[in-house]
N, C-alpha and C positions, 0 to 999 in steps of 0.2 A: 316383578319379573314375569310372573304367569299372566298378569293382565296385559302386559305388552305383547307377549307371545300370542295370546288369544286375539288381540286387536290386529296383529300382523296377519294372522290366518284369516280373519274375517275380511280384512282389506284385500287380501289376495283373492278370496272367493268373489268379492264384489267386483274386483277388476276383471276376473274371468267372465263373469256374467255380463258385465258392461261391454266387454270386447265381443262376446257372442252376439249381443243385441245390435251392436254397430255393424257387424258383418251381415246380419239378417236384413237390417234396414238398407244397407248399401246394395244388397242383392235386389231387394224390392225396388229401390230407386232405379237401378240399372234396367230392370225389366219394364218399369213404367216408362222410362225414356225410350226404350225400343217400341213399346206399344204406341207411343205418340209420334213416332218417326215417320209413319206412312199410313195411308188408308188402304193399301193393297194387302189383303189377307196373306197371300203367299210370301210376300216380302217380309211381313211381320213374323210369320211362322219360321222362316229361315233364320232371321235375326235372333229370335228367341231361342231357337235350337242352338245357335252359336254361343249365345250368352250362357245358357244352362250348361253346355258342355265345358265351357271355360270355368264357370263357377265351381263345378264339382270335379273338375280335372278329369272328365271322361274323354275317352278317345272316340267313342261312337255313340249314336243314339237314334231313336226313332219316335215319331209321334203318330199315333193311330187314331182313326175315327171309326166308331162302330156304325155300320150301315144296317139299319133295322130291316130294310127291304130284303136284303140278301143274307142277313144274319152272319155277316163277315166283318172282319177288320180290314180297313183300307189304310195304307201308309200315306200320311199327309206330308211328312218331312222325314228325311233320313240323312245321316252324315256318317261316312266311313263304313258303310255296309256294302257288301257286294250286291250288284243288281241281279235280279232273278233272270235265269236263262230262258 
């Protein structure tokens, strides 16, 4: 009886690990598909932003680039943030 219970617990743990790996691989595949969909950097960046927001169920997000010349962050992509006045 105890062996069956231990086996059931182990199977449940293995199932959870496998499910997590499938979700991770699915996310990577989705992002790879977006990367291969266009040669235009801005288009790819917008599509990746949409994919990441969907994957993590976020309402908004931003991607920044650090500009070494000005020592500032520059917004490359933004979703659902108010624009600066």
